[in-house]
C-alpha positions as CSV (number, residue, x, y, z in Angstrom):
1,M,179.0,-1.4,188.0
2,T,179.0,1.3,185.4
3,N,180.3,4.9,185.9
4,L,178.6,8.2,184.9
5,F,180.0,7.6,181.3
6,G,178.2,4.3,181.0
7,V,181.5,2.4,181.1
8,Q,182.0,-0.7,183.2
9,D,184.3,0.0,186.1
10,G,187.1,-2.5,186.5
11,G,190.7,-2.9,187.3
12,F,192.4,-3.0,190.7
13,Y,195.2,-1.3,192.6
14,G,198.4,-2.7,191.1
15,D,197.1,-3.3,187.7
16,E,199.4,-1.9,185.0
17,G,196.8,-1.5,182.2
18,P,196.0,1.9,180.6
19,I,193.8,4.2,182.8
20,A,192.2,7.6,182.2
21,A,190.5,10.1,184.3
22,C,189.7,13.8,184.4
23,A,192.3,15.6,186.6
24,T,190.2,18.8,186.8
25,A,186.6,19.2,187.8
26,L,184.1,18.7,185.0
27,A,182.6,22.2,185.2
28,E,182.4,25.4,183.3
29,S,186.1,26.5,182.9
30,A,188.6,27.6,180.3
31,L,190.4,24.2,180.2
32,A,190.0,20.7,181.3
33,L,192.8,18.2,181.9
34,V,192.4,14.5,181.1
35,R,195.2,12.3,182.5
36,V,196.2,8.9,181.1
37,S,198.9,6.4,182.2
38,G,199.8,2.8,181.7
39,R,201.2,0.2,179.4
40,G,200.5,0.9,175.7
41,C,198.7,4.2,176.4
42,V,200.6,6.1,173.6
43,D,199.5,3.6,170.9
44,L,195.9,3.6,172.2
45,I,195.6,7.4,172.0
46,S,197.3,7.4,168.6
47,G,194.3,5.4,167.5
48,C,191.9,8.2,168.3
49,F,194.2,11.2,167.5
50,S,194.4,13.2,164.2
51,R,198.2,13.0,164.1
52,P,199.0,9.4,165.2
53,E,202.6,9.3,163.9
54,A,203.5,12.6,165.5
55,L,202.3,11.3,168.8
56,R,204.0,7.9,168.6
57,G,207.3,9.6,167.7
58,A,207.0,12.3,170.4
59,A,209.9,12.5,172.9
60,G,209.2,12.7,176.6
61,N,208.3,16.1,178.1
62,S,207.1,17.3,174.7
63,V,203.7,18.7,173.5
64,V,201.8,17.5,170.4
65,Y,198.9,19.5,168.9
66,G,195.9,17.8,167.2
67,W,192.4,16.6,167.5
68,I,190.8,13.8,169.5
69,V,188.7,11.9,166.9
70,D,186.2,9.1,166.9
71,G,186.3,7.5,163.5
72,G,185.7,10.4,161.1
73,R,184.2,12.7,163.8
74,R,186.3,15.3,165.5
75,I,185.7,15.4,169.3
76,D,187.9,18.2,170.6
77,E,191.0,20.3,169.6
78,V,193.7,19.4,172.2
79,L,197.3,19.7,173.3
80,I,198.9,16.5,174.6
81,N,201.8,16.6,177.0
82,V,203.7,13.4,176.5
83,Y,205.7,11.7,179.3
84,R,208.0,8.7,178.8
85,A,208.8,6.1,181.5
86,P,210.4,6.4,183.9
87,K,210.4,10.2,183.8
88,S,206.8,10.7,184.6
89,Y,204.6,11.1,187.7
90,T,203.6,7.4,187.7
91,G,206.9,6.1,186.3
92,E,205.0,4.8,183.3
93,D,204.3,6.2,179.9
94,G,201.6,8.9,180.4
95,M,199.9,11.9,178.9
96,D,198.0,14.9,180.0
97,I,195.4,16.0,177.5
98,S,194.5,19.7,177.6
99,C,191.0,20.0,176.1
100,H,188.3,22.7,176.3
101,G,186.7,23.2,179.6
102,G,183.1,22.5,180.5
103,L,181.1,19.3,181.2
104,A,180.5,18.3,177.6
105,A,184.1,18.5,176.2
106,G,185.8,16.7,179.0
107,R,183.2,13.9,179.1
108,A,183.4,13.5,175.3
109,V,187.2,13.1,175.4
110,L,187.0,10.6,178.2
111,Q,184.2,8.6,176.6
112,T,186.3,8.4,173.4
113,L,189.3,7.1,175.4
114,Y,187.2,4.5,177.1
115,K,185.9,3.3,173.7
116,H,189.5,2.8,172.6
117,G,190.8,0.6,175.4
118,F,191.3,2.8,178.5
119,R,189.5,2.0,181.7
120,P,188.4,4.6,184.4
121,A,191.1,5.2,187.0
122,L,190.4,4.3,190.6
123,R,190.6,6.9,193.3
124,G,194.3,7.9,193.8
125,E,195.4,5.3,191.3
126,F,197.9,7.6,189.6
127,S,199.6,8.3,192.9
128,F,199.4,4.6,193.8
129,R,201.3,3.7,190.6
130,S,203.8,6.4,191.4
131,F,204.4,4.8,194.8
132,L,204.7,1.3,193.4
133,N,207.2,2.4,190.8
134,G,209.4,4.1,193.5
135,K,208.7,7.7,192.4
136,I,207.3,8.7,195.8
137,D,207.0,7.2,199.3
138,L,203.9,7.2,201.4
139,T,204.7,10.4,203.2
140,R,204.9,12.2,199.8
141,A,201.7,10.5,198.6
142,E,199.9,11.7,201.7
143,A,201.4,15.2,201.1
144,V,199.7,15.2,197.7
145,L,196.3,14.6,199.4
146,E,197.2,17.4,201.9
147,M,197.9,19.8,199.2
148,V,194.5,19.2,197.5
149,S,192.6,19.7,200.8
150,A,194.8,22.6,202.2
151,K,192.7,25.4,203.7
152,S,195.5,28.0,204.1
153,D,198.8,29.1,202.7
154,K,200.6,27.8,205.7
155,G,198.8,24.4,205.5
156,L,199.8,24.3,201.8
157,G,203.4,25.2,202.7
158,R,203.7,22.4,205.2
159,A,202.3,19.9,202.7
160,V,204.9,21.1,200.1
161,S,207.6,20.5,202.7
162,R,206.5,16.9,203.1
163,L,206.1,16.5,199.3
164,S,209.8,17.6,198.9
165,G,210.8,14.7,201.1
166,V,211.8,16.4,204.4
167,L,209.7,14.0,206.5
168,E,210.8,11.0,204.5
169,Q,214.5,11.8,205.0
170,E,214.0,12.3,208.8
171,I,212.2,9.0,209.1
172,R,214.9,7.1,207.2
173,Q,217.6,8.7,209.3
174,I,215.9,7.7,212.5
175,N,215.3,4.2,211.2
176,K,219.0,4.0,210.5
177,L,219.8,4.7,214.1
178,F,217.6,1.7,215.2
179,L,219.2,-0.5,212.5
180,D,222.7,0.5,213.6
181,S,221.8,-0.6,217.2
182,L,220.2,-3.8,215.9
183,T,223.3,-4.6,213.9
184,E,225.5,-4.3,216.9
185,I,223.1,-6.5,219.0
186,E,223.0,-9.2,216.3
187,L,226.8,-9.1,216.0
188,L,227.1,-9.5,219.8
189,L,224.6,-12.4,219.7
190,D,226.4,-14.1,216.8
191,Y,229.9,-13.9,218.1
192,S,229.5,-13.7,221.9
193,E,230.2,-17.4,222.4
194,L,233.3,-17.4,220.2
195,D,234.8,-14.3,221.7
196,G,233.8,-15.1,225.3
197,V,231.5,-12.1,225.5
198,S,228.2,-12.4,227.4
199,A,225.0,-11.3,225.7
200,D,223.7,-10.0,228.9
201,D,226.6,-7.6,229.6
202,E,225.5,-4.2,231.1
203,A,226.2,-2.1,228.0
204,L,223.4,-2.2,225.5
205,P,225.0,-2.2,222.0
206,G,224.0,1.0,220.2
207,R,222.2,2.5,223.2
208,A,223.3,6.0,222.3
209,A,221.8,5.5,218.8
210,V,218.5,4.4,220.4
211,E,218.4,7.4,222.7
212,A,219.1,9.7,219.8
213,A,216.3,8.1,217.8
214,L,213.9,8.4,220.7
215,S,214.7,12.1,221.0
216,R,214.0,12.7,217.3
217,L,210.8,10.7,217.5
218,L,209.5,12.7,220.4
219,R,210.2,15.9,218.5
220,L,208.2,14.6,215.6
221,E,205.4,13.5,217.9
222,R,205.2,17.1,219.3
223,S,205.0,18.5,215.8
224,Y,201.7,16.8,215.1
225,R,199.4,19.0,217.1
226,A,200.6,22.2,215.3
227,E,200.4,20.5,212.0
228,K,196.9,19.3,212.7
229,L,195.9,22.9,213.6
230,Y,197.3,24.3,210.3
231,R,195.9,21.4,208.3
232,D,192.4,20.8,209.7
233,G,191.8,24.2,211.4
234,A,189.9,25.0,214.5
235,L,186.3,25.9,215.4
236,A,185.8,29.5,216.8
237,V,182.3,30.3,218.0
238,I,181.0,33.8,218.4
239,A,178.6,34.1,221.4
240,G,177.1,36.7,223.6
241,K,173.9,38.6,224.4
242,P,171.5,39.7,221.7
243,N,172.5,43.0,220.0
244,A,176.1,42.8,221.3
245,G,177.3,42.9,217.7
246,K,178.0,39.2,217.1
247,S,176.7,39.2,213.5
248,S,178.5,42.4,212.7
249,L,181.7,40.9,214.0
250,F,181.1,37.7,212.0
251,N,180.6,39.6,208.8
252,L,183.7,41.8,209.5
253,L,185.9,38.7,210.0
254,L,184.4,36.9,207.1
255,R,184.6,40.1,204.9
256,E,181.1,39.5,203.5
257,E,177.5,40.1,204.5
258,R,176.5,36.6,205.6
259,S,174.6,37.2,208.8
260,I,171.5,39.5,209.0
261,I,172.1,42.5,211.1
262,S,169.2,44.1,212.9
263,E,168.5,46.2,216.0
264,I,165.6,43.7,216.8
265,P,166.8,41.3,219.5
266,G,166.7,37.6,218.6
267,T,167.2,38.1,214.8
268,T,169.7,35.2,214.6
269,R,167.6,32.0,215.2
270,D,170.3,29.5,214.2
271,W,174.0,29.4,213.8
272,I,175.7,30.2,210.5
273,E,179.4,29.5,209.6
274,G,182.2,30.2,207.2
275,W,185.9,29.5,206.8
276,I,188.6,32.2,207.3
277,S,192.4,32.1,207.6
278,I,194.0,33.8,210.5
279,E,197.8,33.9,210.4
280,G,197.7,30.8,208.3
281,I,195.4,28.9,210.7
282,P,192.1,27.7,209.0
283,V,189.3,28.9,211.3
284,R,185.8,27.6,211.0
285,L,183.9,30.7,212.3
286,A,180.4,30.3,213.6
287,D,177.8,33.0,214.5
288,T,175.3,31.9,217.0
289,A,171.9,33.0,218.4
290,G,172.0,35.6,221.2
291,L,171.9,34.0,224.7
292,R,169.1,35.3,226.9
293,E,165.8,34.3,228.5
294,S,163.1,34.0,225.9
295,E,159.5,32.7,225.5
296,D,159.9,32.3,221.8
297,A,160.1,28.6,221.0
298,L,162.2,29.1,217.8
299,E,164.6,31.4,219.6
300,R,165.0,28.9,222.4
301,L,165.7,26.2,219.9
302,G,168.4,28.4,218.3
303,M,170.0,28.9,221.7
304,E,170.0,25.2,222.4
305,R,171.8,24.6,219.1
306,S,174.3,27.4,220.0
307,F,175.1,25.7,223.3
308,G,175.7,22.5,221.5
309,L,178.2,24.2,219.2
310,L,179.9,25.9,222.1
311,D,180.6,22.5,223.6
312,E,182.5,21.6,220.4
313,A,184.4,24.9,220.1
314,D,188.2,25.2,220.3
315,L,187.7,28.9,221.1
316,V,184.7,31.0,222.2
317,I,184.7,34.7,221.1
318,L,182.5,36.3,223.7
319,V,181.2,39.6,222.3
320,L,180.5,42.1,225.1
321,D,178.3,45.1,224.4
322,G,180.5,48.0,225.5
323,A,177.7,50.5,224.9
324,S,175.6,48.9,227.6
325,G,177.9,50.0,230.4
326,G,180.5,48.3,232.6
327,D,178.1,46.8,235.0
328,E,176.0,45.2,232.3
329,V,179.2,43.9,230.6
330,M,180.5,42.4,233.8
331,A,177.1,40.7,234.5
332,A,177.0,39.3,230.9
333,A,180.5,38.0,231.1
334,E,180.1,36.4,234.6
335,D,176.9,34.7,233.6
336,F,178.5,33.2,230.5
337,M,181.6,32.1,232.3
338,K,179.8,30.4,235.1
339,A,177.9,28.4,232.4
340,R,181.0,27.6,230.3
341,K,183.7,26.7,232.9
342,G,186.9,25.5,231.4
343,A,186.3,26.8,227.9
344,S,189.0,28.8,226.0
345,V,187.3,32.2,225.9
346,L,188.4,35.4,224.2
347,P,186.3,38.3,225.6
348,V,185.9,41.1,223.0
349,W,184.7,44.5,224.1
350,N,182.6,45.6,221.1
351,K,181.4,49.1,220.2
352,A,184.6,50.6,221.4
353,D,184.0,53.5,219.1
354,L,181.0,54.4,221.3
355,A,182.3,53.4,224.7
356,P,185.9,52.4,225.1
357,P,186.9,50.1,228.0
358,P,187.3,52.3,231.2
359,H,191.0,53.2,232.0
360,G,192.4,51.0,229.2
361,V,192.2,47.3,228.5
362,E,194.8,46.1,231.1
363,H,193.2,48.1,234.0
364,F,189.7,47.0,233.0
365,C,190.6,43.3,232.8
366,A,192.7,43.3,235.9
367,A,190.2,45.2,238.0
368,N,187.0,43.5,236.8
369,F,187.5,40.2,235.1
370,C,190.6,38.5,236.7
371,A,189.7,39.9,240.2
372,A,186.3,38.4,239.8
373,N,188.1,35.0,240.1
374,F,185.7,33.1,238.0
375,C,188.1,32.5,235.1
376,A,191.5,33.8,236.1
377,A,193.3,31.3,233.8
378,N,191.4,31.8,230.6
379,F,189.7,35.2,230.9
380,C,192.3,37.9,231.6
381,A,194.2,40.8,230.1
382,A,196.3,38.6,227.8
383,N,193.1,37.2,226.3
384,F,191.2,40.4,225.8
385,C,190.8,43.1,223.1
386,A,188.6,46.0,222.3
387,I,187.1,46.4,218.9
388,S,184.5,48.2,216.8
389,A,182.8,45.8,214.5
390,K,181.3,48.9,212.8
391,T,184.6,50.6,212.0
392,G,187.0,47.7,212.1
393,D,189.2,49.3,214.7
394,G,191.1,46.7,216.7
395,L,190.7,43.9,214.1
396,N,194.4,43.2,213.7
397,L,194.8,42.8,217.5
398,L,191.8,40.4,217.5
399,Y,193.4,38.3,214.7
400,E,196.6,38.1,216.8
401,R,194.7,37.1,220.0
402,I,192.8,34.4,218.2
403,A,195.9,32.9,216.6
404,R,197.9,32.9,219.9
405,I,195.0,31.3,221.8
406,L,194.5,28.6,219.2
407,E,198.2,27.8,219.2
408,K,198.2,27.6,223.0
409,T,195.1,25.4,222.9
410,A,197.0,23.1,220.5
411,G,199.8,23.0,223.0
412,T,202.5,24.4,220.6
413,A,203.7,27.4,218.7
414,A,203.8,27.6,214.9
415,P,206.0,24.9,213.4
416,D,209.3,25.5,211.7
417,P,208.4,25.5,208.0
418,A,211.7,24.0,207.0
419,G,211.7,21.2,209.6
420,P,210.2,17.7,209.4
421,A,206.8,17.3,210.9
422,L,204.0,14.8,210.9
423,G,201.1,15.3,208.4
424,S,198.6,12.6,209.2
425,G,197.0,10.6,212.0
426,R,198.4,7.4,210.4
427,Q,201.9,8.8,210.8
428,K,201.2,9.9,214.4
429,T,199.9,6.5,215.4
430,L,203.0,4.7,214.0
431,I,205.4,7.3,215.6
432,D,203.7,6.7,219.0
433,T,204.2,3.0,218.7
434,A,207.9,3.5,217.7
435,I,208.3,5.7,220.7
436,S,206.8,3.1,223.0
437,C,209.2,0.5,221.5
438,A,212.3,2.6,222.0
439,E,211.2,3.5,225.6
440,N,210.5,-0.2,226.3
441,A,214.0,-1.2,224.9
442,L,215.7,1.3,227.1
443,A,213.7,0.4,230.2
444,M,214.5,-3.3,229.7
445,H,218.2,-2.5,229.5
446,D,217.9,-0.5,232.7
447,E,216.3,-3.5,234.4
448,G,219.3,-5.6,233.3
449,L,217.6,-7.8,230.7
450,P,219.8,-9.3,228.0
451,A,220.1,-7.9,224.5
452,D,218.3,-10.8,222.8
453,L,215.1,-9.8,224.7
454,I,215.6,-6.2,223.8
455,A,216.1,-6.7,220.1
456,P,212.4,-7.5,219.2
457,S,211.3,-4.0,220.5
458,L,213.8,-2.4,218.2
459,R,212.7,-4.5,215.3
460,E,209.1,-3.4,215.9
461,A,210.2,0.3,215.9
462,V,212.0,-0.3,212.6
463,N,208.8,-1.9,211.1
464,C,206.7,1.0,212.3
465,L,209.0,3.6,210.6
466,G,209.1,1.4,207.5
467,E,205.3,1.5,207.4
468,I,205.3,5.3,207.5
469,T,207.3,5.5,204.3
470,G,205.7,2.4,202.8
471,E,208.7,0.0,202.9
472,V,206.6,-2.2,205.1
473,S,202.8,-2.1,204.2
474,S,200.1,-4.6,203.3
475,H,198.1,-4.2,200.2
476,D,194.9,-3.6,202.2
477,I,196.5,-0.7,204.0
478,L,197.7,0.9,200.8
479,E,194.4,0.5,199.1
480,S,192.5,2.0,202.0
481,M,194.9,5.0,202.0
482,F,194.8,5.7,198.3
483,N,191.1,5.2,198.1
484,R,190.7,8.6,200.0
485,F,192.3,10.4,197.1
486,C,190.2,12.0,194.3
487,V,189.9,10.4,190.9
488,G,192.7,11.8,188.7
489,K,195.3,12.0,191.4
């Protein structure tokens, strides 16, 4: 199969040959970066560089100026950052070629490199080589992918923490606790007959270490829900009656005019969405069609789609038209909550500049919403705010309410940015298995089973933790993981 450059794709994960790929998007920009790595890459580029001897003699972490050439034809004026093994990202000789941005320049440089012996890099192959050469473990490799796809500053910060090795160190320390216990068990089994010690004595060798490991594993397991929230984000759906101000609120939160605003009911026929960041939580915000009885087929279709989206929502922002009066607001809220029982709902009294909630927010909620007893748990003073989508008054309170509800829905508060935490579903699955193994080992000891029957559970926990860092991994698993990376990473 040929790629978009007309070059035959080849190679495989684990190949040490010279590879090249664009590390930046081939698009209109000031600069483009072409990355190369592999055995003999310096000599290969020297063959298509205007100053070959300067490049061959360049020290690691130095920059060489010149032109990429093809025969007697100049391709592009470039700066080449030279890296010498093992002090490079991949652990191999490598170079980053800074050329002019745009589709044509980057493609021309890459095509020249392919003609001179390089092959196109596979997805994530630079990071794969970095892992194979011991520069990073799998938790750091996954952190690279997290950083590329981060949707907020906090998500990026958490990925940076894992990239720095905080999670790797925690996993290795927990694994050492299991290994310490296994060592004591194996010593007991090896020398029990010589020393007259029974292998089924009551005391489990290293039990305290297993209990300490289990405690730390459980803390890591709990961290995943918050990390997932800050990494993947949540879906917040704006709902309510027509003309309650849903689209105005959507535009205000998004800080751009995305939804059409009109006094004519039923203007929004379908849902529209956009991403925002609220206290570091990526929020996929959706504006939906107004919910009411309608004979218009298109409007009914829009409402059906809105109800489908509401079923998926992590949070429903129910916009109440304060200008319509307290009785109308109560009726709209009660109708909605009867239809959406169990949903996490944030009622928002809109148009507070025209008609503020009577007797203050707390009194209004306590007297009307919670006392109505149709959603005492999710629909009360703690989950209520008044706002004017026209003036922006109350916006900061709304941000705070949304963040707290989403954190509560995730079952956790914001994670400690300096502490270890899980960053992927793969890590969570393996941690869950290790927890089960530790709990099983302790339960077997409580039942009086001998140490030689307990040891396999501890060994399985060790293997699970080794798979998280990559000490224990099959080639197929590694290839599947790195294949999710972009080319050039």
